[in-house]
C-alpha positions, -999 to 999 in steps of 0.1 A, spaced: 548 -118 -168 548 -92 -140 572 -69 -160 548 -71 -190 518 -62 -168 538 -32 -154 546 -21 -189 509 -22 -198 500 0 -168 528 24 -176 512 31 -210 478 39 -195 485 68 -171 449 81 -175 436 48 -163 459 48 -133 449 84 -124 412 74 -127 417 44 -103 436 66 -78 409 92 -78 383 65 -74 401 49 -44 406 82 -26 370 94 -32 356 61 -20 377 64 12 365 100 17 329 90 10 331 62 36 346 85 62 321 112 54 292 87 56 305 75 89 305 111 103 270 118 88 257 86 104 269 99 138 265 137 137 266 140 175 297 119 179 321 133 205 355 120 213 361 112 250 394 123 265 424 99 265 454 116 282 482 91 282 474 60 262 484 58 225 467 26 215 430 35 216 405 63 211 368 64 222 339 84 207 304 86 222 277 81 196 239 84 196 236 46 197 266 37 219 304 41 217 330 37 190 363 22 202 393 23 178 423 2 187 455 9 168 485 -13 161 477 -38 189 509 -59 184 546 -53 183 558 -37 151 523 -33 137 519 -3 114 487 12 101 467 -16 117 433 -5 131 404 -22 146 371 -3 149 345 -16 173 309 -5 179 298 -10 215 261 -6 221 233 -20 242 210 -29 213 230 -48 188 199 -62 170 190 -28 156 226 -20 145 240 -29 111 276 -26 122 287 -16 87 324 -5 87 331 -21 121 354 -50 130 329 -61 156 296 -50 172 299 -57 210 269 -59 233 274 -38 264 274 -42 293 293 -75 286 282 -102 310 303 -131 299 340 -123 292 370 -144 283 404 -129 292 434 -141 271 458 -121 293 460 -118 331 462 -80 328 426 -81 316 417 -97 349 433 -68 368 413 -41 349 380 -60 355 388 -66 391 395 -29 397 360 -23 385 346 -49 409 333 -71 381 352 -104 383 319 -123 381 317 -116 344 349 -136 337 340 -171 324 373 -180 308 411 -173 311 442 -182 292 469 -199 314 451 -205 347 483 -212 366 495 -177 360 464 -160 375 472 -141 407 438 -127 415 425 -149 444 388 -144 435 394 -157 399 417 -185 412 388 -197 434 364 -197 405 389 -217 385 392 -242 413 354 -244 415 350 -249 377 332 -216 373 361 -202 351 376 -223 324 411 -223 310 407 -219 272 443 -224 263 465 -199 244 474 -188 209 479 -220 187 465 -241 215 432 -223 219 403 -246 227 377 -233 202 351 -259 212 353 -248 248 352 -211 238 320 -217 218 304 -235 248 312 -206 271 290 -183 249 311 -152 257 298 -117 249 335 -108 241 369 -124 240 396 -100 251 427 -108 230 463 -95 229 486 -98 199 523 -106 199 525 -106 162 506 -104 129 498 -141 132 471 -132 157 450 -121 128 447 -158 119 433 -167 153 410 -137 151 396 -150 118 389 -184 134 370 -168 162 351 -146 138 341 -177 118 327 -191 150 308 -158 156 327 -151 188 332 -114 192 368 -104 198 384 -71 210 422 -65 208 437 -50 239 471 -34 234 478 -23 269 512 -41 271 525 -19 243 520 13 261 553 30 270 538 54 296 529 37 329 498 59 331 490 50 294 489 14 304 466 21 333 443 42 312 431 11 293 408 9 324 385 32 305 381 6 277 371 -20 302 347 5 318 330 9 284 328 -29 279 313 -34 313 290 -5 314 311 12 340 328 40 321 321 68 347 335 46 374 366 37 353 372 74 344 370 84 381 393 55 392 419 64 365 418 100 375 427 91 410 455 68 399 469 95 376 467 122 403 485 100 429 512 90 404 519 126 394 518 139 430 543 112 440 565 120 411 564 157 420 577 150 455 610 136 443 641 152 457 657 178 434 693 187 428 706 153 437 727 127 419 703 102 403 711 65 413 723 45 382 700 16 376 707 -18 359 681 -43 348 673 -80 343 692 -113 340 704 -130 308 683 -156 290 703 -183 273 735 -163 273 718 -132 259 710 -102 281 680 -83 269 675 -46 278 644 -24 271 649 7 251 652 41 269 616 50 260 600 18 272 576 11 301 603 1 326 627 29 315 599 55 320 591 41 355 628 44 365 630 80 351 598 90 369 612 75 401 643 97 398 666 70 386 692 70 358 687 39 337 722 31 325 711 20 290 686 49 284 705 57 252 688 27 236 662 41 213 625 34 214 608 7 236 619 -26 220 643 -49 236 680 -50 226 702 -81 229 736 -78 246 764 -103 253 769 -110 290 803 -94 289 790 -62 273 761 -61 297 783 -64 328 802 -32 317 770 -14 325 764 -34 357 798 -24 370 789 12 371 754 8 385 742 14 420 709 -4 419 699 -37 402 663 -44 394 641 -72 380 663 -102 384 641 -128 369 629 -154 394 659 -150 417 650 -148 454 685 -142 467 719 -127 457 734 -162 461 710 -175 435 722 -149 410 759 -156 418 753 -194 415 735 -190 381 760 -164 369 793 -167 387 809 -140 365 789 -113 384 806 -120 418 824 -90 431 802 -64 413 799 -34 436 761 -34 433 760 -69 447 784 -62 475 763 -33 485 732 -54 486 713 -31 463 694 -58 444 656 -57 442 633 -80 424 597 -75 413 586 -109 424 573 -101 459 538 -113 448 543 -146 430 518 -174 434 529 -210 438 525 -218 401 546 -189 389 521 -161 383 537 -127 391 512 -101 402 536 -73 391 525 -81 356 488 -85 366 475 -60 391 506 -38 385 491 -25 353 464 -6 373 488 3 401 515 23 385 514 47 414 522 19 438 551 6 416 564 42 415 564 44 453 582 11 454 609 24 431 613 57 449 616 38 482 644 17 466 662 46 451 657 72 479 649 51 510 654 81 533 627 102 516 595 83 522 579 58 546 566 32 521 566 -5 526 575 -24 493 545 -40 476 557 -55 443 594 -54 450 616 -71 476 653 -66 485 674 -97 479 696 -109 506 
């Protein structure tokens, strides 16, 4: 049946051409109308982030979030952020979000970090995974019942979400299935904005999402100023690295169920290592996705490394050797050059490296430089600790 239909279309090239022209012209007309509706639209600067753009309009702001989950292609969500939503049609937008948002649900702990940096934790009314929240202010509010745990992904508590009456739910996507959860929330008339900070490869790009939160909370100028300070300190720290020296070779992670995963050489962690003057031993891996290795193959790289970072939940070298006896005798272990990013972990397992670290890339960078070049700066480790 499909072949017969294709044959029919093949014999009507004029019809096909007409349809194609119609589709293109409609798309151009919609784009043109959008520009004509906002003749004074001006794009605000985004220097490092790849996942969003912001334009200032006569009636608010346009936020465009692109490809907000892993492997997404040509996926785009367009949001209108304005103070008077009643007089806005919202045609052509995924959502119309009232700003400043006064009731916010965060489905990732990183969202809490951005909001906290803007001094606005009081707007948070719901979180996903309360046990993993590091922020003490929000922890206290959870304990007092002022902030609710709304669940996560397939286990979202939609009834609770409705009762919280949020101005916006900040979501993150780990796959295309997130569109299904989004539709459920839309059906319940709960505004949702996708935040793709975790996909940013540049540490400053991750931090620059602070500007999006500034828009949502009516604190854009503050957010822009704060980010400018973060970027300046990061770049100044990076510029002070020693030159003409051999870069320490850096190894990463621990295996999970007999598979050792390593980030690509253009990923977030690889870029941090490079900016700190390190030589990531698997920087030949392309892109930013994770690559699986057998334990035996992974240890070939460990054997020629001088520093080992991000060893899961391990708090000592003996824990690593007990869990993975095959690593005993590695030079990097004998030298004691093992550092883990779990210096700020709460009693229930929340790791602040993955929370406040998103808005503190300059501090993480200083940690890494202290680890790689301990003689060159007087910095006390914040997110990292040396394993004994």
